[in-house]
mmCIF file of the C-alpha atoms, coordinates in Angstrom:
data_MODEL
# 
_entry.id   MODEL 
# 
loop_
_atom_site.group_PDB 
_atom_site.id 
_atom_site.type_symbol 
_atom_site.label_atom_id 
_atom_site.label_alt_id 
_atom_site.label_comp_id 
_atom_site.label_asym_id 
_atom_site.label_entity_id 
_atom_site.label_seq_id 
_atom_site.pdbx_PDB_ins_code 
_atom_site.Cartn_x 
_atom_site.Cartn_y 
_atom_site.Cartn_z 
_atom_site.occupancy 
_atom_site.B_iso_or_equiv 
_atom_site.pdbx_formal_charge 
_atom_site.auth_seq_id 
_atom_site.auth_comp_id 
_atom_site.auth_asym_id 
_atom_site.auth_atom_id 
_atom_site.pdbx_PDB_model_num 
ATOM 1  C CA . UNK A 1 1  ? 13.408  -14.552 34.942  1.00 0.00 ? 1  UNK A CA 1 
ATOM 2  C CA . UNK A 1 2  ? 15.067  -11.729 33.427  1.00 0.00 ? 2  UNK A CA 1 
ATOM 3  C CA . UNK A 1 3  ? 17.387  -13.746 30.873  1.00 0.00 ? 3  UNK A CA 1 
ATOM 4  C CA . UNK A 1 4  ? 14.309  -15.301 29.627  1.00 0.00 ? 4  UNK A CA 1 
ATOM 5  C CA . UNK A 1 5  ? 12.992  -11.879 28.835  1.00 0.00 ? 5  UNK A CA 1 
ATOM 6  C CA . UNK A 1 6  ? 15.816  -10.826 27.511  1.00 0.00 ? 6  UNK A CA 1 
ATOM 7  C CA . UNK A 1 7  ? 16.254  -13.747 25.244  1.00 0.00 ? 7  UNK A CA 1 
ATOM 8  C CA . UNK A 1 8  ? 12.600  -13.365 24.217  1.00 0.00 ? 8  UNK A CA 1 
ATOM 9  C CA . UNK A 1 9  ? 13.066  -9.651  22.975  1.00 0.00 ? 9  UNK A CA 1 
ATOM 10 C CA . UNK A 1 10 ? 16.150  -10.318 21.317  1.00 0.00 ? 10 UNK A CA 1 
ATOM 11 C CA . UNK A 1 11 ? 13.901  -13.167 19.317  1.00 0.00 ? 11 UNK A CA 1 
ATOM 12 C CA . UNK A 1 12 ? 11.043  -11.095 18.360  1.00 0.00 ? 12 UNK A CA 1 
ATOM 13 C CA . UNK A 1 13 ? 13.489  -8.334  17.273  1.00 0.00 ? 13 UNK A CA 1 
ATOM 14 C CA . UNK A 1 14 ? 15.163  -10.525 14.795  1.00 0.00 ? 14 UNK A CA 1 
ATOM 15 C CA . UNK A 1 15 ? 11.956  -11.952 13.587  1.00 0.00 ? 15 UNK A CA 1 
ATOM 16 C CA . UNK A 1 16 ? 10.819  -8.177  12.936  1.00 0.00 ? 16 UNK A CA 1 
ATOM 17 C CA . UNK A 1 17 ? 14.329  -7.623  11.436  1.00 0.00 ? 17 UNK A CA 1 
ATOM 18 C CA . UNK A 1 18 ? 14.071  -10.467 8.974   1.00 0.00 ? 18 UNK A CA 1 
ATOM 19 C CA . UNK A 1 19 ? 10.361  -9.727  8.227   1.00 0.00 ? 19 UNK A CA 1 
ATOM 20 C CA . UNK A 1 20 ? 11.271  -5.784  7.536   1.00 0.00 ? 20 UNK A CA 1 
ATOM 21 C CA . UNK A 1 21 ? 14.230  -7.402  5.053   1.00 0.00 ? 21 UNK A CA 1 
ATOM 22 C CA . UNK A 1 22 ? 11.512  -9.644  3.370   1.00 0.00 ? 22 UNK A CA 1 
ATOM 23 C CA . UNK A 1 23 ? 9.117   -7.185  2.578   1.00 0.00 ? 23 UNK A CA 1 
ATOM 24 C CA . UNK A 1 24 ? 12.142  -5.013  1.359   1.00 0.00 ? 24 UNK A CA 1 
ATOM 25 C CA . UNK A 1 25 ? 13.198  -7.584  -0.849  1.00 0.00 ? 25 UNK A CA 1 
ATOM 26 C CA . UNK A 1 26 ? 9.692   -8.437  -2.261  1.00 0.00 ? 26 UNK A CA 1 
ATOM 27 C CA . UNK A 1 27 ? 8.838   -4.644  -2.871  1.00 0.00 ? 27 UNK A CA 1 
ATOM 28 C CA . UNK A 1 28 ? 11.984  -4.226  -4.534  1.00 0.00 ? 28 UNK A CA 1 
ATOM 29 C CA . UNK A 1 29 ? 11.255  -6.948  -7.000  1.00 0.00 ? 29 UNK A CA 1 
ATOM 30 C CA . UNK A 1 30 ? 9.348   -6.097  -10.356 1.00 0.00 ? 30 UNK A CA 1 
ATOM 31 C CA . UNK A 1 31 ? 5.978   -6.074  -9.213  1.00 0.00 ? 31 UNK A CA 1 
ATOM 32 C CA . UNK A 1 32 ? 2.565   -5.450  -11.626 1.00 0.00 ? 32 UNK A CA 1 
ATOM 33 C CA . UNK A 1 33 ? 3.221   -2.606  -13.979 1.00 0.00 ? 33 UNK A CA 1 
ATOM 34 C CA . UNK A 1 34 ? 0.079   -0.046  -14.122 1.00 0.00 ? 34 UNK A CA 1 
ATOM 35 C CA . UNK A 1 35 ? -0.851  1.223   -17.727 1.00 0.00 ? 35 UNK A CA 1 
ATOM 36 C CA . UNK A 1 36 ? -0.025  4.813   -18.441 1.00 0.00 ? 36 UNK A CA 1 
ATOM 37 C CA . UNK A 1 37 ? -4.090  5.715   -17.790 1.00 0.00 ? 37 UNK A CA 1 
ATOM 38 C CA . UNK A 1 38 ? -3.952  4.268   -14.062 1.00 0.00 ? 38 UNK A CA 1 
ATOM 39 C CA . UNK A 1 39 ? -0.013  4.997   -13.306 1.00 0.00 ? 39 UNK A CA 1 
ATOM 40 C CA . UNK A 1 40 ? -0.559  8.983   -13.432 1.00 0.00 ? 40 UNK A CA 1 
ATOM 41 C CA . UNK A 1 41 ? 1.237   10.599  -10.608 1.00 0.00 ? 41 UNK A CA 1 
ATOM 42 C CA . UNK A 1 42 ? -1.423  12.126  -8.744  1.00 0.00 ? 42 UNK A CA 1 
ATOM 43 C CA . UNK A 1 43 ? -0.804  14.867  -6.219  1.00 0.00 ? 43 UNK A CA 1 
ATOM 44 C CA . UNK A 1 44 ? -3.248  15.248  -3.199  1.00 0.00 ? 44 UNK A CA 1 
ATOM 45 C CA . UNK A 1 45 ? -5.737  18.150  -3.964  1.00 0.00 ? 45 UNK A CA 1 
ATOM 46 C CA . UNK A 1 46 ? -4.706  20.888  -2.101  1.00 0.00 ? 46 UNK A CA 1 
ATOM 47 C CA . UNK A 1 47 ? -8.399  21.666  -0.550  1.00 0.00 ? 47 UNK A CA 1 
ATOM 48 C CA . UNK A 1 48 ? -8.364  18.096  0.927   1.00 0.00 ? 48 UNK A CA 1 
ATOM 49 C CA . UNK A 1 49 ? -4.766  18.788  2.901   1.00 0.00 ? 49 UNK A CA 1 
ATOM 50 C CA . UNK A 1 50 ? -6.357  22.095  4.087   1.00 0.00 ? 50 UNK A CA 1 
ATOM 51 C CA . UNK A 1 51 ? -9.798  20.334  5.202   1.00 0.00 ? 51 UNK A CA 1 
ATOM 52 C CA . UNK A 1 52 ? -8.020  17.187  6.319   1.00 0.00 ? 52 UNK A CA 1 
ATOM 53 C CA . UNK A 1 53 ? -9.877  15.238  4.151   1.00 0.00 ? 53 UNK A CA 1 
ATOM 54 C CA . UNK A 1 54 ? -9.195  11.500  3.591   1.00 0.00 ? 54 UNK A CA 1 
ATOM 55 C CA . UNK A 1 55 ? -10.681 8.644   1.692   1.00 0.00 ? 55 UNK A CA 1 
ATOM 56 C CA . UNK A 1 56 ? -10.288 4.670   1.908   1.00 0.00 ? 56 UNK A CA 1 
ATOM 57 C CA . UNK A 1 57 ? -10.771 2.713   -1.097  1.00 0.00 ? 57 UNK A CA 1 
ATOM 58 C CA . UNK A 1 58 ? -11.331 -0.790  -1.954  1.00 0.00 ? 58 UNK A CA 1 
ATOM 59 C CA . UNK A 1 59 ? -10.552 -1.837  -5.421  1.00 0.00 ? 59 UNK A CA 1 
ATOM 60 C CA . UNK A 1 60 ? -9.964  -4.475  -7.612  1.00 0.00 ? 60 UNK A CA 1 
ATOM 61 C CA . UNK A 1 61 ? -6.899  -4.899  -10.156 1.00 0.00 ? 61 UNK A CA 1 
ATOM 62 C CA . UNK A 1 62 ? -7.144  -7.577  -13.017 1.00 0.00 ? 62 UNK A CA 1 
ATOM 63 C CA . UNK A 1 63 ? -3.502  -8.694  -13.985 1.00 0.00 ? 63 UNK A CA 1 
ATOM 64 C CA . UNK A 1 64 ? -2.588  -10.538 -16.816 1.00 0.00 ? 64 UNK A CA 1 
ATOM 65 C CA . UNK A 1 65 ? -0.030  -13.523 -16.817 1.00 0.00 ? 65 UNK A CA 1 
ATOM 66 C CA . UNK A 1 66 ? 3.146   -10.956 -17.387 1.00 0.00 ? 66 UNK A CA 1 
ATOM 67 C CA . UNK A 1 67 ? 2.029   -9.418  -14.089 1.00 0.00 ? 67 UNK A CA 1 
ATOM 68 C CA . UNK A 1 68 ? 0.712   -6.059  -15.899 1.00 0.00 ? 68 UNK A CA 1 
ATOM 69 C CA . UNK A 1 69 ? -2.587  -4.501  -14.678 1.00 0.00 ? 69 UNK A CA 1 
ATOM 70 C CA . UNK A 1 70 ? -5.130  -4.181  -17.492 1.00 0.00 ? 70 UNK A CA 1 
ATOM 71 C CA . UNK A 1 71 ? -8.076  -2.965  -15.295 1.00 0.00 ? 71 UNK A CA 1 
ATOM 72 C CA . UNK A 1 72 ? -8.827  -1.289  -12.010 1.00 0.00 ? 72 UNK A CA 1 
ATOM 73 C CA . UNK A 1 73 ? -12.023 -0.941  -10.663 1.00 0.00 ? 73 UNK A CA 1 
ATOM 74 C CA . UNK A 1 74 ? -12.952 0.666   -7.405  1.00 0.00 ? 74 UNK A CA 1 
ATOM 75 C CA . UNK A 1 75 ? -15.261 -1.660  -5.041  1.00 0.00 ? 75 UNK A CA 1 
ATOM 76 C CA . UNK A 1 76 ? -16.018 0.649   -2.396  1.00 0.00 ? 76 UNK A CA 1 
ATOM 77 C CA . UNK A 1 77 ? -14.976 3.871   -0.768  1.00 0.00 ? 77 UNK A CA 1 
ATOM 78 C CA . UNK A 1 78 ? -15.495 5.289   2.460   1.00 0.00 ? 78 UNK A CA 1 
ATOM 79 C CA . UNK A 1 79 ? -14.557 8.823   3.433   1.00 0.00 ? 79 UNK A CA 1 
ATOM 80 C CA . UNK A 1 80 ? -14.429 12.114  1.388   1.00 0.00 ? 80 UNK A CA 1 
ATOM 81 C CA . UNK A 1 81 ? -16.643 11.087  -1.917  1.00 0.00 ? 81 UNK A CA 1 
ATOM 82 C CA . UNK A 1 82 ? -15.332 14.170  -3.573  1.00 0.00 ? 82 UNK A CA 1 
ATOM 83 C CA . UNK A 1 83 ? -11.660 13.204  -2.914  1.00 0.00 ? 83 UNK A CA 1 
ATOM 84 C CA . UNK A 1 84 ? -12.821 9.882   -4.065  1.00 0.00 ? 84 UNK A CA 1 
ATOM 85 C CA . UNK A 1 85 ? -13.838 10.996  -7.322  1.00 0.00 ? 85 UNK A CA 1 
ATOM 86 C CA . UNK A 1 86 ? -10.753 13.325  -7.872  1.00 0.00 ? 86 UNK A CA 1 
ATOM 87 C CA . UNK A 1 87 ? -8.422  10.741  -7.212  1.00 0.00 ? 87 UNK A CA 1 
# 
């Protein structure tokens, strides 16, 4: 029984390692490119850090055939409304 569990754990570790490698390879590939107005580097506002404010945003990206994002629409947000407006 112990050998079975050891083998099962090793198999799970192998699968997780493989999945991690696949994710790393996919994210390293050139993905969608954001237009300049959408790709600005947004610093987390200091007031939000101090207040421990957070926001979860659901958005939709429109991508042209070349993989470039040409539109970003916020569909919904949950959390700090002020933070959602600022970022």
